[in-house]
Residue, then its C-alpha position, 0 to 999 in steps of 0.5 A: m518483720r516477723i508478723a502473723f496475717m489474719g484474714t478470711p475472704e478474697f479481699s485479704v488474699t491480695a495483702l497476704d501475697s504482697l507481704v510475702e513478696a516484700g520479704h516479710e517473715i509470715a510466722c502464722v496465718y490465722s483464718q475462720p475455720p472451714r465452712p460447709a459449702g456446695r451441694g455436699k456441704k463438705l467443709r471448704p477452707s477460706p480463700v486465705q487458708a487455701r492460698a496460705e497452704a499453697l504458699g507453705l505457710d502454717v495456718r491456724t483456724p481457732l473458733n475464737f480467742k476465748v480459749e486461753e491455750d489459743r491466746a498463749a499460742f499467739a503470744a508464743l509467736d513472738l510477733d513484731a506485728a500482726v496484720v488483719v484484713a477482713y479476719g471476721l473475728l473480734l480480737p480481745q485485748p491479750i491479742l491486740d497487746a501481744p505483738r511488739h508493735g500491735c495489730f494493724n488492719i486494712h479497712a476499706s474506707l476513709l475513717p471515720r466514715w463507714r466503720g463496720a462491716a460493709p464499707i465498700q457497698r455503703a459508700i457506692m449506695a450513698g453516692d460518695a464521690e470517693t472512698g479509699v483505704c485506711i491502715m489503722q492500729m487496732e484497739l478494742g473499739l470498732d474501727t476506731g483505732p489511730v490511722a497510719l495511712e490513708a489512700r484515696t480513690k475516686i468512685a466511678a459512675d460504673d463502679t460496682a461493689a465488685t470492681l471497687h473491692d478489687r481496686l481497694a484490695g490492691i491499694g490496701a495491700a500496697s499501703m500495708v506494705r508501706v506502713l510496715d516499712d515505716l514501722s520497721r524503720g521507726a518512721l510510723q506516724m499515727t493520726p488519732q481518729p475523731a470520736d464520731g463516725v458513720y457506721a456501715a451496717k452489714i447488708d441485710k438481704a431484706e434491703a436488696r429489693i429495688d424500690w423503683a419509687r426512689p430517684a433514678a440516681e438512688v436506684d442505680r446506686h442501689i444496684r451497683g452497690l449490691s452487685p454481685f452479692p447479694g444483688a438487687w432484685f425485683e419480681l417479674d412474673g412471680e420470678r425473682v431477677k437480680a439487676l447486677l449493673s445499670e446506668v442512669a438514662d436521659g429522659q423523664s419518668l413518664g410511666a409508674p415507678g417500675e414500668v419498662m419504657d421501651a425494648a432497651l430495658t429503660v425503667a421508670c423511677g420516682e424521678g428519672v429513669i435508669r437502663l438495666t444492662r446486666l441481669q440474672r434469673a434465678g438459677k441462671g448465669a449473669v448475662k447482658a440485657v440484650d441477651f436476657l431479653r432474648g430469653k424474656p422478651l419484654g415490651a413497653g408497659v410491663i411492670l417490674a415489681 
């Protein structure tokens, strides 16, 4: 099929590669404009733009689709469909209507649960037993369109936002290839979504601080759901330290919330205890707990704020 691909972050690159490998004609790739990055604040193209250019594909980076010239250029592509994967821009109705079969989105949740910006993180933090990917035909509502395909995966006890991100990227890419195949054969069936849903609000950095007074299971999910970015954190001797991986440990909380219980970085919570297994000090790389303790020895009784 003749399609446009619209995406921006690394999550989207897997789908772009899969569509190219499946033999679809990529008429154009749309991505958000390059942003200043690094110490020199030089403009850096998005992962999708970089990959598309490496593949020799035409790339466009409009600031938005409010300009009629950009809308007309999109319509002139004469598309069968558009594939949208974490593009980061709201598409107006003229863009949604331009392809013959509409625009299809890879959304990383089991809709209507976790509509919105941060479905992967919110699913882990909420303690969901499973999540997945939905291929949805887009409409003006936020992730409200009918679903063409749903693929599920269990959320493991050691899953982080990073590991789940990578797994769902692969599932989403394979699912989109299947949906486009069904669409090309006239065999695609759509299922309307319920009106009510659960919203996955964008992660606010202010919510990243660890609240040790919460139960151990909640603290553990909070840490894993925000790993690696923005990273759940605590203060130690006035320094901000990110906790990137943890596990619920055996034992009862015999100390105050945030109190280190032993030399293995077992920490008391409001109920139960967790063990921190991967950490990152400000300005340094992420390390295992044993390596962290070599540079910052901690004994029982230290309070993590």
